Each structure stands twice: as structure tokens, then as C-alpha cells.
N, C-alpha and C positions, 0 to 999 in steps of 0.2 A: 504494500500500500504506500509506503514511504517513497518507493521508487516511482510509482505513478504520480504522486504529488510533486516530486522533484522534476519529473519530465514536464508536467503541466506548467509548473512555475517557470521553467526555462522557455517553454514555448510562448507563454504569455508575456514574458519580459523581452522576448526577441523583437527587434525593430523591423524585421522583415515583414511580419504580419501587419504592422502599422503602415508600412510603405504600400503593401498590397491593397489595404483598405483605401488609402489615399488615391492610388491610381485607379481603383475601381470607381470611386466617387467622381474622379476627373473624367473618366470615359463615359460615365452615366450622364454627367452634366453636358458634355459635348454632344452626346446622342440626343438628349432632350432639346438642346439648342438647335440641332439640325432638323429634328422633327417639327419644331415650332416654326422654323424658317420655311420649311417645305409647305407646311400648312398655311402659313401666312402669305407666302409669295407664289404658291403653287398654281392658282388659277390665272394669275397675271402672266406667269412664265409660260403656261400652257398656251395662252392666247398669242403671246409673242412668237413662240416656236411654230404655231400654226400659221401665222402670217408669213414668217420666213419660209416655211415649207411651201406655201402657196406661191410666193414670189419666185422661189427657185424652180418650181415645177412649171410656172408659166414662162420663165425665161429660157428654159431648156427645151421647151417645145411642145 
């Protein structure tokens, strides 16, 4: 039992776990920001790409 407690204390005091949590939070925040940007600008960009596609199609023939 003491061995298990000692291993858990080492694991909890290890900074690798803290770094992992920080990177996970960072990636999550970036993903949320990307999803919000796509949601907010999605319709506008879809219209712009549609206009560009139509212009290219009519220019090529």
C-alpha cells in the first residue's frame, strides 16, 4: 500500500501532467475559437466562394 501511495505522490507532483493539462486547454480553446469563427463567418464565406466559382466558370466558358 505504501508503494502505491508513493507512486501516486510522484505522479501527482510530476510537472509533466500539468504541462499536458495546459496544452490540452490550449488546443481546446483554439478549437473553440475556430468553430466560432466558422460559425460566424461561414455563411458570408460560402457566398463569396460561390460568387468566385461562378465568375471562374463563366470566364472559362
